[in-house]
PDB file of N, CA, C and O in Angstrom:
ATOM      1  N   LEU A   1     106.432  74.095 152.467  1.00  0.00           N
ATOM      2  CA  LEU A   1     105.973  75.476 152.353  1.00  0.00           C
ATOM      3  C   LEU A   1     106.571  76.146 151.103  1.00  0.00           C
ATOM      4  O   LEU A   1     105.881  76.847 150.363  1.00  0.00           O
ATOM      5  N   ARG A   2     107.850  75.913 150.896  1.00  0.00           N
ATOM      6  CA  ARG A   2     108.507  76.498 149.730  1.00  0.00           C
ATOM      7  C   ARG A   2     107.863  75.987 148.434  1.00  0.00           C
ATOM      8  O   ARG A   2     107.666  76.751 147.489  1.00  0.00           O
ATOM      9  N   GLU A   3     107.546  74.720 148.403  1.00  0.00           N
ATOM     10  CA  GLU A   3     106.913  74.135 147.220  1.00  0.00           C
ATOM     11  C   GLU A   3     105.543  74.765 146.972  1.00  0.00           C
ATOM     12  O   GLU A   3     105.161  75.003 145.827  1.00  0.00           O
ATOM     13  N   LEU A   4     104.819  75.029 148.037  1.00  0.00           N
ATOM     14  CA  LEU A   4     103.511  75.673 147.925  1.00  0.00           C
ATOM     15  C   LEU A   4     103.657  77.079 147.341  1.00  0.00           C
ATOM     16  O   LEU A   4     102.886  77.478 146.468  1.00  0.00           O
ATOM     17  N   ILE A   5     104.638  77.815 147.822  1.00  0.00           N
ATOM     18  CA  ILE A   5     104.886  79.168 147.313  1.00  0.00           C
ATOM     19  C   ILE A   5     105.249  79.116 145.830  1.00  0.00           C
ATOM     20  O   ILE A   5     104.758  79.918 145.035  1.00  0.00           O
ATOM     21  N   ILE A   6     106.096  78.184 145.472  1.00  0.00           N
ATOM     22  CA  ILE A   6     106.501  78.037 144.069  1.00  0.00           C
ATOM     23  C   ILE A   6     105.296  77.697 143.204  1.00  0.00           C
ATOM     24  O   ILE A   6     105.142  78.238 142.110  1.00  0.00           O
ATOM     25  N   ASN A   7     104.450  76.808 143.687  1.00  0.00           N
ATOM     26  CA  ASN A   7     103.245  76.433 142.934  1.00  0.00           C
ATOM     27  C   ASN A   7     102.291  77.616 142.781  1.00  0.00           C
ATOM     28  O   ASN A   7     101.686  77.802 141.725  1.00  0.00           O
ATOM     29  N   LEU A   8     102.161  78.409 143.836  1.00  0.00           N
ATOM     30  CA  LEU A   8     101.302  79.592 143.767  1.00  0.00           C
ATOM     31  C   LEU A   8     101.857  80.613 142.768  1.00  0.00           C
ATOM     32  O   LEU A   8     101.109  81.207 141.991  1.00  0.00           O
ATOM     33  N   GLN A   9     103.163  80.802 142.803  1.00  0.00           N
ATOM     34  CA  GLN A   9     103.793  81.728 141.861  1.00  0.00           C
ATOM     35  C   GLN A   9     103.626  81.233 140.425  1.00  0.00           C
ATOM     36  O   GLN A   9     103.361  82.016 139.513  1.00  0.00           O
ATOM     37  N   LEU A  10     103.782  79.946 140.243  1.00  0.00           N
ATOM     38  CA  LEU A  10     103.616  79.358 138.915  1.00  0.00           C
ATOM     39  C   LEU A  10     102.183  79.542 138.417  1.00  0.00           C
ATOM     40  O   LEU A  10     101.960  79.894 137.259  1.00  0.00           O
ATOM     41  N   ALA A  11     101.224  79.304 139.296  1.00  0.00           N
ATOM     42  CA  ALA A  11      99.819  79.477 138.923  1.00  0.00           C
ATOM     43  C   ALA A  11      99.535  80.937 138.570  1.00  0.00           C
ATOM     44  O   ALA A  11      98.811  81.227 137.617  1.00  0.00           O
ATOM     45  N   GLN A  12     100.111  81.845 139.347  1.00  0.00           N
ATOM     46  CA  GLN A  12      99.917  83.266 139.080  1.00  0.00           C
ATOM     47  C   GLN A  12     100.517  83.652 137.725  1.00  0.00           C
ATOM     48  O   GLN A  12      99.905  84.400 136.963  1.00  0.00           O
ATOM     49  N   ARG A  13     101.685  83.153 137.433  1.00  0.00           N
ATOM     50  CA  ARG A  13     102.322  83.458 136.145  1.00  0.00           C
ATOM     51  C   ARG A  13     101.523  82.872 134.982  1.00  0.00           C
ATOM     52  O   ARG A  13     101.411  83.487 133.922  1.00  0.00           O
ATOM     53  N   LYS A  14     100.975  81.687 135.191  1.00  0.00           N
ATOM     54  CA  LYS A  14     100.145  81.083 134.144  1.00  0.00           C
ATOM     55  C   LYS A  14      98.910  81.937 133.871  1.00  0.00           C
ATOM     56  O   LYS A  14      98.514  82.116 132.720  1.00  0.00           O
ATOM     57  N   ARG A  15      98.302  82.464 134.940  1.00  0.00           N
ATOM     58  CA  ARG A  15      97.145  83.348 134.772  1.00  0.00           C
ATOM     59  C   ARG A  15      97.550  84.619 134.028  1.00  0.00           C
ATOM     60  O   ARG A  15      96.826  85.089 133.150  1.00  0.00           O
ATOM     61  N   GLN A  16      98.694  85.165 134.380  1.00  0.00           N
ATOM     62  CA  GLN A  16      99.174  86.372 133.709  1.00  0.00           C
ATOM     63  C   GLN A  16      99.423  86.112 132.225  1.00  0.00           C
ATOM     64  O   GLN A  16      99.081  86.932 131.374  1.00  0.00           O
ATOM     65  N   ILE A  17     100.013  84.978 131.934  1.00  0.00           N
ATOM     66  CA  ILE A  17     100.266  84.616 130.537  1.00  0.00           C
ATOM     67  C   ILE A  17      98.952  84.444 129.790  1.00  0.00           C
ATOM     68  O   ILE A  17      98.810  84.892 128.652  1.00  0.00           O
ATOM     69  N   SER A  18      98.003  83.799 130.433  1.00  0.00           N
ATOM     70  CA  SER A  18      96.695  83.598 129.810  1.00  0.00           C
ATOM     71  C   SER A  18      96.022  84.940 129.529  1.00  0.00           C
ATOM     72  O   SER A  18      95.462  85.140 128.451  1.00  0.00           O
ATOM     73  N   GLN A  19      96.075  85.853 130.488  1.00  0.00           N
ATOM     74  CA  GLN A  19      95.487  87.179 130.296  1.00  0.00           C
ATOM     75  C   GLN A  19      96.208  87.936 129.179  1.00  0.00           C
ATOM     76  O   GLN A  19      95.575  88.612 128.367  1.00  0.00           O
ATOM     77  N   ALA A  20      97.514  87.818 129.149  1.00  0.00           N
ATOM     78  CA  ALA A  20      98.297  88.492 128.106  1.00  0.00           C
ATOM     79  C   ALA A  20      97.938  87.943 126.728  1.00  0.00           C
ATOM     80  O   ALA A  20      97.841  88.700 125.762  1.00  0.00           O
ATOM     81  N   LYS A  21      97.741  86.627 126.637  1.00  0.00           N
ATOM     82  CA  LYS A  21      97.349  86.020 125.359  1.00  0.00           C
ATOM     83  C   LYS A  21      95.990  86.536 124.910  1.00  0.00           C
ATOM     84  O   LYS A  21      95.790  86.827 123.731  1.00  0.00           O
ATOM     85  N   LYS A  22      95.052  86.649 125.852  1.00  0.00           N
ATOM     86  CA  LYS A  22      93.724  87.157 125.514  1.00  0.00           C
ATOM     87  C   LYS A  22      93.810  88.601 125.027  1.00  0.00           C
ATOM     88  O   LYS A  22      93.156  88.978 124.054  1.00  0.00           O
ATOM     89  N   GLN A  23      94.617  89.399 125.708  1.00  0.00           N
ATOM     90  CA  GLN A  23      94.782  90.793 125.297  1.00  0.00           C
ATOM     91  C   GLN A  23      95.428  90.881 123.916  1.00  0.00           C
ATOM     92  O   GLN A  23      95.051  91.723 123.101  1.00  0.00           O
ATOM     93  N   LEU A  24      96.383  90.023 123.662  1.00  0.00           N
ATOM     94  CA  LEU A  24      97.045  89.992 122.363  1.00  0.00           C
ATOM     95  C   LEU A  24      96.064  89.602 121.261  1.00  0.00           C
ATOM     96  O   LEU A  24      96.069  90.198 120.183  1.00  0.00           O
ATOM     97  N   GLU A  25      95.228  88.611 121.526  1.00  0.00           N
ATOM     98  CA  GLU A  25      94.221  88.197 120.546  1.00  0.00           C
ATOM     99  C   GLU A  25      93.243  89.336 120.263  1.00  0.00           C
ATOM    100  O   GLU A  25      92.879  89.584 119.114  1.00  0.00           O
ATOM    101  N   LEU A  26      92.827  90.019 121.319  1.00  0.00           N
ATOM    102  CA  LEU A  26      91.914  91.145 121.154  1.00  0.00           C
ATOM    103  C   LEU A  26      92.570  92.257 120.338  1.00  0.00           C
ATOM    104  O   LEU A  26      91.942  92.834 119.450  1.00  0.00           O
ATOM    105  N   ALA A  27      93.815  92.553 120.635  1.00  0.00           N
ATOM    106  CA  ALA A  27      94.539  93.587 119.889  1.00  0.00           C
ATOM    107  C   ALA A  27      94.683  93.194 118.420  1.00  0.00           C
ATOM    108  O   ALA A  27      94.568  94.043 117.536  1.00  0.00           O
ATOM    109  N   ALA A  28      94.930  91.926 118.161  1.00  0.00           N
ATOM    110  CA  ALA A  28      95.060  91.454 116.778  1.00  0.00           C
ATOM    111  C   ALA A  28      93.729  91.601 116.038  1.00  0.00           C
ATOM    112  O   ALA A  28      93.710  92.001 114.874  1.00  0.00           O
ATOM    113  N   LYS A  29      92.628  91.284 116.699  1.00  0.00           N
ATOM    114  CA  LYS A  29      91.308  91.441 116.078  1.00  0.00           C
ATOM    115  C   LYS A  29      91.015  92.908 115.790  1.00  0.00           C
ATOM    116  O   LYS A  29      90.518  93.254 114.719  1.00  0.00           O
ATOM    117  N   GLU A  30      91.330  93.767 116.761  1.00  0.00           N
ATOM    118  CA  GLU A  30      91.104  95.198 116.563  1.00  0.00           C
ATOM    119  C   GLU A  30      91.952  95.721 115.406  1.00  0.00           C
ATOM    120  O   GLU A  30      91.486  96.523 114.597  1.00  0.00           O
ATOM    121  N   THR A  31      93.186  95.265 115.336  1.00  0.00           N
ATOM    122  CA  THR A  31      94.074  95.681 114.254  1.00  0.00           C
ATOM    123  C   THR A  31      93.498  95.271 112.910  1.00  0.00           C
ATOM    124  O   THR A  31      93.505  96.059 111.964  1.00  0.00           O
ATOM    125  N   GLU A  32      93.007  94.059 112.819  1.00  0.00           N
ATOM    126  CA  GLU A  32      92.409  93.576 111.570  1.00  0.00           C
ATOM    127  C   GLU A  32      91.174  94.402 111.209  1.00  0.00           C
ATOM    128  O   GLU A  32      90.962  94.736 110.044  1.00  0.00           O
ATOM    129  N   THR A  33      90.370  94.725 112.208  1.00  0.00           N
ATOM    130  CA  THR A  33      89.188  95.549 111.973  1.00  0.00           C
ATOM    131  C   THR A  33      89.584  96.915 111.427  1.00  0.00           C
ATOM    132  O   THR A  33      88.981  97.411 110.476  1.00  0.00           O
ATOM    133  N   TYR A  34      90.605  97.521 112.036  1.00  0.00           N
ATOM    134  CA  TYR A  34      91.061  98.832 111.561  1.00  0.00           C
ATOM    135  C   TYR A  34      91.634  98.747 110.149  1.00  0.00           C
ATOM    136  O   TYR A  34      91.417  99.645 109.335  1.00  0.00           O
ATOM    137  N   LYS A  35      92.356  97.682 109.858  1.00  0.00           N
ATOM    138  CA  LYS A  35      92.897  97.500 108.508  1.00  0.00           C
ATOM    139  C   LYS A  35      91.763  97.425 107.488  1.00  0.00           C
ATOM    140  O   LYS A  35      91.848  98.019 106.413  1.00  0.00           O
ATOM    141  N   GLN A  36      90.710  96.697 107.828  1.00  0.00           N
ATOM    142  CA  GLN A  36      89.569  96.573 106.921  1.00  0.00           C
ATOM    143  C   GLN A  36      88.883  97.924 106.722  1.00  0.00           C
ATOM    144  O   GLN A  36      88.496  98.279 105.609  1.00  0.00           O
ATOM    145  N   ARG A  37      88.739  98.671 107.817  1.00  0.00           N
ATOM    146  CA  ARG A  37      88.110  99.990 107.720  1.00  0.00           C
ATOM    147  C   ARG A  37      88.944 100.925 106.852  1.00  0.00           C
ATOM    148  O   ARG A  37      88.404 101.677 106.040  1.00  0.00           O
ATOM    149  N   ILE A  38      90.255 100.874 107.026  1.00  0.00           N
ATOM    150  CA  ILE A  38      91.151 101.711 106.221  1.00  0.00           C
ATOM    151  C   ILE A  38      91.019 101.354 104.749  1.00  0.00           C
ATOM    152  O   ILE A  38      90.953 102.236 103.893  1.00  0.00           O
ATOM    153  N   GLU A  39      90.982 100.062 104.458  1.00  0.00           N
ATOM    154  CA  GLU A  39      90.849  99.619 103.065  1.00  0.00           C
ATOM    155  C   GLU A  39      89.531 100.105 102.461  1.00  0.00           C
ATOM    156  O   GLU A  39      89.501 100.555 101.316  1.00  0.00           O
ATOM    157  N   LYS A  40      88.447 100.016 103.225  1.00  0.00           N
ATOM    158  CA  LYS A  40      87.154 100.500 102.735  1.00  0.00           C
ATOM    159  C   LYS A  40      87.194 102.005 102.492  1.00  0.00           C
ATOM    160  O   LYS A  40      86.645 102.500 101.508  1.00  0.00           O
ATOM    161  N   MET A  41      87.851 102.729 103.403  1.00  0.00           N
ATOM    162  CA  MET A  41      87.956 104.176 103.241  1.00  0.00           C
ATOM    163  C   MET A  41      88.779 104.529 102.004  1.00  0.00           C
ATOM    164  O   MET A  41      88.442 105.464 101.278  1.00  0.00           O
ATOM    165  N   ARG A  42      89.846 103.790 101.767  1.00  0.00           N
ATOM    166  CA  ARG A  42      90.659 104.023 100.564  1.00  0.00           C
ATOM    167  C   ARG A  42      89.840 103.768  99.303  1.00  0.00           C
ATOM    168  O   ARG A  42      89.887 104.547  98.351  1.00  0.00           O
ATOM    169  N   ASP A  43      89.094 102.674  99.310  1.00  0.00           N
ATOM    170  CA  ASP A  43      88.247 102.363  98.156  1.00  0.00           C
ATOM    171  C   ASP A  43      87.232 103.479  97.919  1.00  0.00           C
ATOM    172  O   ASP A  43      87.011 103.906  96.786  1.00  0.00           O
ATOM    173  N   HIS A  44      86.625 103.937  99.003  1.00  0.00           N
ATOM    174  CA  HIS A  44      85.633 105.004  98.902  1.00  0.00           C
ATOM    175  C   HIS A  44      86.286 106.282  98.364  1.00  0.00           C
ATOM    176  O   HIS A  44      85.714 106.966  97.516  1.00  0.00           O
ATOM    177  N   GLN A  45      87.468 106.596  98.854  1.00  0.00           N
ATOM    178  CA  GLN A  45      88.175 107.786  98.399  1.00  0.00           C
ATOM    179  C   GLN A  45      88.507 107.687  96.908  1.00  0.00           C
ATOM    180  O   GLN A  45      88.317 108.649  96.163  1.00  0.00           O
ATOM    181  N   GLN A  46      88.996 106.537  96.480  1.00  0.00           N
ATOM    182  CA  GLN A  46      89.329 106.356  95.065  1.00  0.00           C
ATOM    183  C   GLN A  46      88.082 106.483  94.191  1.00  0.00           C
ATOM    184  O   GLN A  46      88.119 107.077  93.114  1.00  0.00           O
ATOM    185  N   GLU A  47      86.996 105.921  94.670  1.00  0.00           N
ATOM    186  CA  GLU A  47      85.740 106.007  93.921  1.00  0.00           C
ATOM    187  C   GLU A  47      85.283 107.459  93.816  1.00  0.00           C
ATOM    188  O   GLU A  47      84.847 107.899  92.752  1.00  0.00           O
ATOM    189  N   ALA A  48      85.381 108.198  94.913  1.00  0.00           N
ATOM    190  CA  ALA A  48      84.978 109.605  94.906  1.00  0.00           C
ATOM    191  C   ALA A  48      85.870 110.419  93.970  1.00  0.00           C
ATOM    192  O   ALA A  48      85.381 111.272  93.229  1.00  0.00           O
ATOM    193  N   GLU A  49      87.168 110.160  94.003  1.00  0.00           N
ATOM    194  CA  GLU A  49      88.087 110.869  93.111  1.00  0.00           C
ATOM    195  C   GLU A  49      87.759 110.585  91.648  1.00  0.00           C
ATOM    196  O   GLU A  49      87.772 111.492  90.816  1.00  0.00           O
ATOM    197  N   LEU A  50      87.469 109.342  91.341  1.00  0.00           N
ATOM    198  CA  LEU A  50      87.124 108.975  89.969  1.00  0.00           C
ATOM    199  C   LEU A  50      85.839 109.676  89.524  1.00  0.00           C
ATOM    200  O   LEU A  50      85.756 110.180  88.404  1.00  0.00           O
ATOM    201  N   LYS A  51      84.843 109.703  90.403  1.00  0.00           N
ATOM    202  CA  LYS A  51      83.589 110.386  90.074  1.00  0.00           C
ATOM    203  C   LYS A  51      83.840 111.867  89.813  1.00  0.00           C
ATOM    204  O   LYS A  51      83.278 112.445  88.883  1.00  0.00           O
ATOM    205  N   HIS A  52      84.685 112.474  90.638  1.00  0.00           N
ATOM    206  CA  HIS A  52      84.979 113.894  90.449  1.00  0.00           C
ATOM    207  C   HIS A  52      85.710 114.140  89.130  1.00  0.00           C
ATOM    208  O   HIS A  52      85.444 115.124  88.441  1.00  0.00           O
ATOM    209  N   ARG A  53      86.616 113.254  88.791  1.00  0.00           N
ATOM    210  CA  ARG A  53      87.326 113.403  87.513  1.00  0.00           C
ATOM    211  C   ARG A  53      86.354 113.331  86.334  1.00  0.00           C
ATOM    212  O   ARG A  53      86.438 114.121  85.394  1.00  0.00           O
ATOM    213  N   TYR A  54      85.431 112.370  86.403  1.00  0.00           N
ATOM    214  CA  TYR A  54      84.440 112.248  85.332  1.00  0.00           C
ATOM    215  C   TYR A  54      83.553 113.493  85.280  1.00  0.00           C
ATOM    216  O   TYR A  54      83.205 113.982  84.205  1.00  0.00           O
ATOM    217  N   GLN A  55      83.201 113.988  86.454  1.00  0.00           N
ATOM    218  CA  GLN A  55      82.359 115.175  86.521  1.00  0.00           C
ATOM    219  C   GLN A  55      83.080 116.379  85.902  1.00  0.00           C
ATOM    220  O   GLN A  55      82.486 117.144  85.141  1.00  0.00           O
ATOM    221  N   ILE A  56      84.346 116.534  86.232  1.00  0.00           N
ATOM    222  CA  ILE A  56      85.135 117.632  85.669  1.00  0.00           C
ATOM    223  C   ILE A  56      85.226 117.487  84.154  1.00  0.00           C
ATOM    224  O   ILE A  56      85.070 118.463  83.421  1.00  0.00           O
ATOM    225  N   ALA A  57      85.477 116.277  83.694  1.00  0.00           N
ATOM    226  CA  ALA A  57      85.561 116.035  82.248  1.00  0.00           C
ATOM    227  C   ALA A  57      84.242 116.386  81.567  1.00  0.00           C
ATOM    228  O   ALA A  57      84.235 116.973  80.485  1.00  0.00           O
ATOM    229  N   ASP A  58      83.131 116.028  82.200  1.00  0.00           N
ATOM    230  CA  ASP A  58      81.818 116.367  81.636  1.00  0.00           C
ATOM    231  C   ASP A  58      81.630 117.878  81.573  1.00  0.00           C
ATOM    232  O   ASP A  58      81.141 118.400  80.571  1.00  0.00           O
ATOM    233  N   TYR A  59      82.012 118.584  82.633  1.00  0.00           N
ATOM    234  CA  TYR A  59      81.887 120.044  82.652  1.00  0.00           C
ATOM    235  C   TYR A  59      82.772 120.685  81.583  1.00  0.00           C
ATOM    236  O   TYR A  59      82.366 121.640  80.921  1.00  0.00           O
ATOM    237  N   GLU A  60      83.978 120.156  81.423  1.00  0.00           N
ATOM    238  CA  GLU A  60      84.880 120.695  80.400  1.00  0.00           C
ATOM    239  C   GLU A  60      84.308 120.474  79.000  1.00  0.00           C
ATOM    240  O   GLU A  60      84.385 121.352  78.141  1.00  0.00           O
ATOM    241  N   THR A  61      83.740 119.303  78.787  1.00  0.00           N
ATOM    242  CA  THR A  61      83.121 119.009  77.492  1.00  0.00           C
ATOM    243  C   THR A  61      81.945 119.946  77.243  1.00  0.00           C
ATOM    244  O   THR A  61      81.788 120.483  76.146  1.00  0.00           O
ATOM    245  N   ALA A  62      81.134 120.134  78.257  1.00  0.00           N
ATOM    246  CA  ALA A  62      79.979 121.030  78.125  1.00  0.00           C
ATOM    247  C   ALA A  62      80.443 122.458  77.875  1.00  0.00           C
ATOM    248  O   ALA A  62      79.838 123.171  77.073  1.00  0.00           O
ATOM    249  N   ALA A  63      81.495 122.880  78.540  1.00  0.00           N
ATOM    250  CA  ALA A  63      82.011 124.244  78.360  1.00  0.00           C
ATOM    251  C   ALA A  63      82.525 124.439  76.942  1.00  0.00           C
ATOM    252  O   ALA A  63      82.365 125.517  76.369  1.00  0.00           O
ATOM    253  N   GLN A  64      83.132 123.423  76.378  1.00  0.00           N
ATOM    254  CA  GLN A  64      83.642 123.523  75.004  1.00  0.00           C
ATOM    255  C   GLN A  64      82.500 123.681  74.004  1.00  0.00           C
ATOM    256  O   GLN A  64      82.640 124.367  72.991  1.00  0.00           O
ATOM    257  N   HIS A  65      81.380 123.047  74.293  1.00  0.00           N
ATOM    258  CA  HIS A  65      80.231 123.147  73.396  1.00  0.00           C
ATOM    259  C   HIS A  65      79.647 124.560  73.389  1.00  0.00           C
ATOM    260  O   HIS A  65      79.094 124.996  72.379  1.00  0.00           O
ATOM    261  N   TYR A  66      79.764 125.267  74.492  1.00  0.00           N
ATOM    262  CA  TYR A  66      79.214 126.616  74.579  1.00  0.00           C
ATOM    263  C   TYR A  66      80.128 127.648  73.948  1.00  0.00           C
ATOM    264  O   TYR A  66      79.702 128.774  73.693  1.00  0.00           O
ATOM    265  N   TRP A  67      81.383 127.284  73.691  1.00  0.00           N
ATOM    266  CA  TRP A  67      82.314 128.252  73.075  1.00  0.00           C
ATOM    267  C   TRP A  67      82.100 128.264  71.642  1.00  0.00           C
ATOM    268  O   TRP A  67      82.772 129.004  70.923  1.00  0.00           O
TER     269      TRP A  67
END
């Protein structure tokens, strides 16, 4: 009987470990997805900032021509 209980406990712990591994894998995938999204957002932000700088430079150049 004791051996049966030990085997059941062992099986239960193995299931828990397996579930924990699956959750860890899922969390790692989600983390990677968020990292990629952050990188894309940074790229987009840098691109927008650069466009705005060029736009400002163009406006300043145009303003100088009118003076």
